[in-house]
N, C-alpha and C positions, 0 to 999 in steps of 0.2 A: 574717628568719627565722632561728633560732640553733639546732641542735641535732646529733645526730651524724651524721645522715643528711647533711644538710646544713652544715658548716661554717662560720663569717664569714670564717673567714681562711683564704685556697685555698694555701698554700706549705706549711699543716702537716700531716702527715699523722696523720689519726683513722681509726682501726679500727673498725668497727660489732664485732670480736669484741676486746675489750682484753687478753684471756686468751691470746690465742691469736697463735704467733707466723705470719708472711706467711710463705709458703709451705712447704717441707717440708726436713727435714734427714738427707738419704738416707742419711748414714752411722747416724744414727739408730735411722733407720726400717729398714734392712736388718739392722745388727746384728740388733733385735730381733727380725724374722724370724725371721732364720738360727738368735740362739740358742731361742727357741719353738719354731719348727714345722723346722729344717734337720738335716743329718747327716750323716756323713764322708762324701767322696767322694777319688779318687784321679786328678786332673788326670795324662796323659802328655803332656810337651812336646817337642816334638821339635824340634830344633838342622838344619832342613833344609841347612844351608850344612855339614854335615860328614857322612861316610860312616859307618856302623857296622862294624864287626868282620864283619858280616855280609855285605858289602858286595863281590858278585862282582864286579870290572871287565872280565874278561871276558863273561859273557854280560849284564854291564849289569843286573845285578837282582839283590835278598835272596836271600839259600836261610840258611835255618834260623832267622832272625830279623828281627828291621825292619831296613829303608833306611838308619834317621839315628841317627845319635846321639840322647838325650833322656836329659831328667831326670822325677823323679816327684814329684808335689808332693802333699800330704795337706793339706784345704782343707775347710772348711762349704759345703753347698750348699742348695738349696732346689730340689726339682723338681717342676715342672706336666707332666700328660702330654696332647697337644694329640689331642682329637678330630673329627674331620673327614670329610664324606666324601658323595658324589654331591655334587647341586644344592647340597647347604647349604653348601661350601664357596667354592660361589662365590660367596655372599653373605657370608661372613665368619659363619656362624650356629654355633654347636655343635651337634655330632648327641646326640642322648638317651644318654645312660647307657644300658654295654654295647656301643654300638659303635665297634669302632675299627679304622677302614681306611687307619691309615696311624700307620705306628710312632713319630711324633715326639715328642718329649718338648724341653721349656724347663727349664735348671737357673741359677738364679740362682748366682752363686760371689763369693765374700772372695778377693778375691785379692791376697798378700803379697809375690809372687815380677817376678823383673824377668824383665821381656817381655812381651808380651803374649800371649792364647791367639786362636789363628789356627785355618783349616781344616783344620793339616793334623793339628791335636790331638784327643788323644780323654779321655776319661770314665771309671772304673771304679765300678761299684758294689761296694759290700760289706757285708753286715751289720755293725753295730759298737754294742754297744748299751752300753759301757760310759766312764766317764767321762774318761778320761786319751785323750789324740788316737795314735792308730797310727800305727807305722812303715813305713814302705814296702814293707818285709820281708815282714814279715805281712798285709799289704794284697796280695800277688800269691796269698799261696795262699787267700783264703776270696773270689775275686771268682763275682760271683755276672752282672754283665753289664758287657759295652762299647760305649757307645758313640762313634760317631765327631759329633766337631763341622761340621757343616755350615757355619754362621753364629756368628759373635761377636760384641758388640755391649758398648764397655763405654760402662760408667754411670759418665759423670766425674761429682768430687765437687768441693769446693770448690778451689778455684785449679787446676784442669784435671788433678786426680789422678787415675789409674787402679786405683782399689780394689775395683769391682765389674767383674763381667761377666754378661751375659746371653747364656745359648749355647744357641740350635737345636740338637740333637742327633739321626739316627737309630740304632736298636739294630743294632750292629753282627751279623748272624745267621751270616756266615758261619765265624766264630770269630777266636782270639785272636792 
């Protein structure tokens, strides 16, 4: 019997869908997602090995600013709100729209900077409808929300390249 379902030669690769590629191209799919549905966010990456100018060594805490040196990176991202609550969360089922009990969001980020995103870093949201990439100094004045990264997962591309991250975040209600 010789057809596409049962090829006569076992060592050749025959696809039932000859016009489709096997697997997905992660870079192509995420670039398409971020370009079509993404927006700009600022990732504040902390260097937890270097204290900032706000660090008071006598008090052993920061006064008037963050405890660590940081760099700001403007990146494309896609945000999804996580809705769960009550018994439904134990079953890993989303709750109906309008019920939001836990302020968690998931971000998909394109990451081109050195180092990895960790749970000490933060994501700042801001409105931006212009075609150009904003600068970090412009962003600070117009930030509307700040999220603390609780967990970050690097979505490894081909040859193990860290190009995208999935970050689970929580809204920072305390302040800037």
